[in-house]
Structure formats: structure tokens, C-alpha cells
C-alpha positions as YAML, in Angstrom:
chain: A
units: angstrom
residues:
- id: 1
  name: UNK
  ca: [95.90, 84.59, 108.82]
- id: 2
  name: UNK
  ca: [96.01, 88.17, 110.07]
- id: 3
  name: UNK
  ca: [99.17, 90.21, 109.68]
- id: 4
  name: UNK
  ca: [101.37, 90.20, 112.76]
- id: 5
  name: UNK
  ca: [103.03, 93.16, 114.40]
- id: 6
  name: UNK
  ca: [106.31, 92.29, 112.67]
- id: 7
  name: UNK
  ca: [104.74, 92.63, 109.23]
- id: 8
  name: UNK
  ca: [103.45, 96.16, 109.81]
- id: 9
  name: UNK
  ca: [105.94, 98.75, 110.97]
- id: 10
  name: UNK
  ca: [105.42, 102.18, 112.45]
- id: 11
  name: UNK
  ca: [108.04, 104.58, 111.05]
- id: 12
  name: UNK
  ca: [106.49, 107.45, 113.05]
- id: 13
  name: UNK
  ca: [103.80, 107.83, 115.74]
- id: 14
  name: UNK
  ca: [101.18, 108.82, 113.15]
- id: 15
  name: UNK
  ca: [101.92, 106.41, 110.29]
- id: 16
  name: UNK
  ca: [102.29, 102.74, 109.41]
- id: 17
  name: UNK
  ca: [103.89, 100.79, 106.56]
- id: 18
  name: UNK
  ca: [103.82, 97.20, 105.31]
- id: 19
  name: UNK
  ca: [105.47, 95.33, 102.45]
- id: 20
  name: UNK
  ca: [103.99, 91.98, 101.52]
- id: 21
  name: UNK
  ca: [104.39, 89.31, 98.86]
- id: 22
  name: UNK
  ca: [101.34, 87.62, 97.37]
- id: 23
  name: UNK
  ca: [101.17, 84.40, 95.34]
- id: 24
  name: UNK
  ca: [98.72, 85.91, 92.83]
- id: 25
  name: UNK
  ca: [99.11, 87.90, 89.60]
- id: 26
  name: UNK
  ca: [99.59, 91.67, 90.07]
- id: 27
  name: UNK
  ca: [96.38, 92.43, 88.15]
- id: 28
  name: UNK
  ca: [94.37, 90.15, 90.43]
- id: 29
  name: UNK
  ca: [95.94, 91.67, 93.53]
- id: 30
  name: UNK
  ca: [95.26, 95.22, 92.37]
- id: 31
  name: UNK
  ca: [91.63, 94.32, 91.65]
- id: 32
  name: UNK
  ca: [91.34, 92.73, 95.11]
- id: 33
  name: UNK
  ca: [92.62, 95.90, 96.79]
- id: 34
  name: UNK
  ca: [90.14, 98.01, 94.80]
- id: 35
  name: UNK
  ca: [87.20, 95.72, 95.67]
- id: 36
  name: UNK
  ca: [88.19, 95.65, 99.34]
- id: 37
  name: UNK
  ca: [88.43, 99.44, 99.39]
- id: 38
  name: UNK
  ca: [84.91, 99.72, 97.95]
- id: 39
  name: UNK
  ca: [83.36, 97.16, 100.32]
- id: 40
  name: UNK
  ca: [84.89, 98.11, 103.66]
- id: 41
  name: UNK
  ca: [82.78, 100.38, 105.86]
- id: 42
  name: UNK
  ca: [84.25, 103.81, 106.59]
- id: 43
  name: UNK
  ca: [86.57, 103.58, 103.56]
- id: 44
  name: UNK
  ca: [86.33, 105.92, 100.55]
- id: 45
  name: UNK
  ca: [88.17, 105.37, 97.27]
- id: 46
  name: UNK
  ca: [90.32, 108.22, 96.03]
- id: 47
  name: UNK
  ca: [91.89, 108.67, 92.59]
- id: 48
  name: UNK
  ca: [94.02, 105.63, 91.79]
- id: 49
  name: UNK
  ca: [96.85, 105.19, 89.35]
- id: 50
  name: UNK
  ca: [97.72, 102.29, 87.08]
- id: 51
  name: UNK
  ca: [99.48, 100.28, 89.80]
- id: 52
  name: UNK
  ca: [98.18, 101.94, 92.93]
- id: 53
  name: UNK
  ca: [95.11, 102.39, 95.06]
- id: 54
  name: UNK
  ca: [94.48, 105.42, 97.25]
- id: 55
  name: UNK
  ca: [91.83, 105.47, 99.93]
- id: 56
  name: UNK
  ca: [90.67, 107.43, 102.95]
- id: 57
  name: UNK
  ca: [89.62, 105.64, 106.13]
- id: 58
  name: UNK
  ca: [87.36, 107.69, 108.42]
- id: 59
  name: UNK
  ca: [87.40, 106.83, 112.12]
- id: 60
  name: UNK
  ca: [84.06, 106.12, 113.74]
- id: 61
  name: UNK
  ca: [84.16, 108.29, 116.83]
- id: 62
  name: UNK
  ca: [85.81, 111.60, 115.90]
- id: 63
  name: UNK
  ca: [85.59, 111.17, 112.10]
- id: 64
  name: UNK
  ca: [89.35, 111.67, 111.62]
- id: 65
  name: UNK
  ca: [90.51, 110.91, 108.09]
- id: 66
  name: UNK
  ca: [93.58, 108.77, 107.45]
- id: 67
  name: UNK
  ca: [95.19, 108.33, 104.04]
- id: 68
  name: UNK
  ca: [96.11, 104.85, 102.82]
- id: 69
  name: UNK
  ca: [98.15, 104.25, 99.68]
- id: 70
  name: UNK
  ca: [98.81, 100.84, 98.12]
- id: 71
  name: UNK
  ca: [101.37, 100.22, 95.38]
- id: 72
  name: UNK
  ca: [101.27, 96.84, 93.60]
- id: 73
  name: UNK
  ca: [104.20, 95.51, 91.58]
- id: 74
  name: UNK
  ca: [105.15, 92.32, 89.75]
- id: 75
  name: UNK
  ca: [107.53, 89.78, 91.29]
- id: 76
  name: UNK
  ca: [108.88, 86.51, 89.94]
- id: 77
  name: UNK
  ca: [106.78, 84.63, 92.50]
- id: 78
  name: UNK
  ca: [103.55, 86.62, 92.04]
- id: 79
  name: UNK
  ca: [103.00, 90.18, 93.21]
- id: 80
  name: UNK
  ca: [104.22, 92.53, 95.88]
- id: 81
  name: UNK
  ca: [102.44, 95.30, 97.69]
- id: 82
  name: UNK
  ca: [103.64, 98.29, 99.64]
- id: 83
  name: UNK
  ca: [101.04, 99.88, 101.90]
- id: 84
  name: UNK
  ca: [101.43, 103.18, 103.71]
- id: 85
  name: UNK
  ca: [98.98, 104.82, 106.06]
- id: 86
  name: UNK
  ca: [99.21, 108.30, 107.54]
- id: 87
  name: UNK
  ca: [97.00, 110.47, 109.70]
- id: 88
  name: UNK
  ca: [95.99, 113.87, 108.43]
- id: 89
  name: UNK
  ca: [95.63, 115.35, 111.93]
- id: 90
  name: UNK
  ca: [97.68, 115.05, 115.11]
- id: 91
  name: UNK
  ca: [101.06, 113.80, 116.19]
- id: 92
  name: UNK
  ca: [100.06, 110.30, 117.32]
- id: 93
  name: UNK
  ca: [97.44, 108.05, 115.74]
- id: 94
  name: UNK
  ca: [97.21, 105.70, 118.77]
- id: 95
  name: UNK
  ca: [97.76, 102.77, 116.41]
- id: 96
  name: UNK
  ca: [94.93, 103.60, 114.00]
- id: 97
  name: UNK
  ca: [97.05, 103.42, 110.84]
- id: 98
  name: UNK
  ca: [98.35, 100.01, 111.94]
- id: 99
  name: UNK
  ca: [94.73, 98.87, 112.32]
- id: 100
  name: UNK
  ca: [93.79, 100.41, 108.94]
- id: 101
  name: UNK
  ca: [96.50, 98.45, 107.12]
- id: 102
  name: UNK
  ca: [95.65, 95.27, 109.01]
- id: 103
  name: UNK
  ca: [91.94, 95.67, 108.13]
- id: 104
  name: UNK
  ca: [92.74, 96.23, 104.45]
- id: 105
  name: UNK
  ca: [95.11, 93.23, 104.26]
- id: 106
  name: UNK
  ca: [92.51, 90.98, 105.88]
- id: 107
  name: UNK
  ca: [89.89, 92.16, 103.37]
- id: 108
  name: UNK
  ca: [92.27, 91.50, 100.46]
- id: 109
  name: UNK
  ca: [92.91, 88.01, 101.81]
- id: 110
  name: UNK
  ca: [89.15, 87.37, 101.71]
- id: 111
  name: UNK
  ca: [88.95, 88.82, 98.17]
- id: 112
  name: UNK
  ca: [91.72, 86.51, 96.92]
- id: 113
  name: UNK
  ca: [90.25, 83.44, 98.59]
- id: 114
  name: UNK
  ca: [93.03, 83.16, 101.15]
- id: 115
  name: UNK
  ca: [95.76, 83.09, 98.49]
- id: 116
  name: UNK
  ca: [97.16, 86.28, 99.99]
- id: 117
  name: UNK
  ca: [98.75, 84.52, 102.95]
- id: 118
  name: UNK
  ca: [102.49, 84.87, 103.34]
- id: 119
  name: UNK
  ca: [104.48, 81.64, 103.15]
- id: 120
  name: UNK
  ca: [105.01, 79.85, 106.46]
- id: 121
  name: UNK
  ca: [108.42, 79.25, 107.85]
...
């Protein structure tokens, strides 16, 4: 299940943000984000901290670079993640950071075997 527009917000014209819950252990979720970052085309891993992943997504056409940061934290029901994406250039990303976060969340869902889906209802 792909993230919907309501799950990813756009606090400014050149950024995007999402907060999700995941029914997996934080360590497994963090590893899934790191694997997804390594496997996705046009993504480059940056220095990551103990509970975070930093990446750069390069656009195909103009080769713009967008920063994506993921913070993973423990919750009573599994793990939580906070994703932020921001463009390095320009005043409006034309929705690219929204698409970056959506692409990364879909890849993490594949990495966790679909256990990343938010609860229905």
C-alpha cells in the first residue's frame, strides 16, 4: 500500500515530511531504510547516525540533489519513523520531495515484507 497524500505533508514548497508507525522492531526498520537507500537508483547514502539515515536523491533530468533524513525511534507498538526531504536548490520542488519520501517508504515496505503498512481503519 503506497502512502497517500494525507500521510506526507508539505510544510513548504521545497520540502516534504512524513511520520509513520511500523509494526516491526526499530533495529529491523533502521536496517530496512539503510538497505532501501543502497538499492534505490539515483540514491546515495550519506553519513548516518545511530538512529538515523541520511541520503541524497539525484533527479534524473537536471541532476538536482535533494536531501532526505530518516529518524527511527522505538514505540510500544513497534517503531516510528520521521522522514524529511528538502531541496538544495530553488524555491519550489514541484513535488519532488513528496515523490522521494513516497519512493523510500515503498522500498522499505518491500524490505520489511509488507509489514510496514499502516493499520487500516
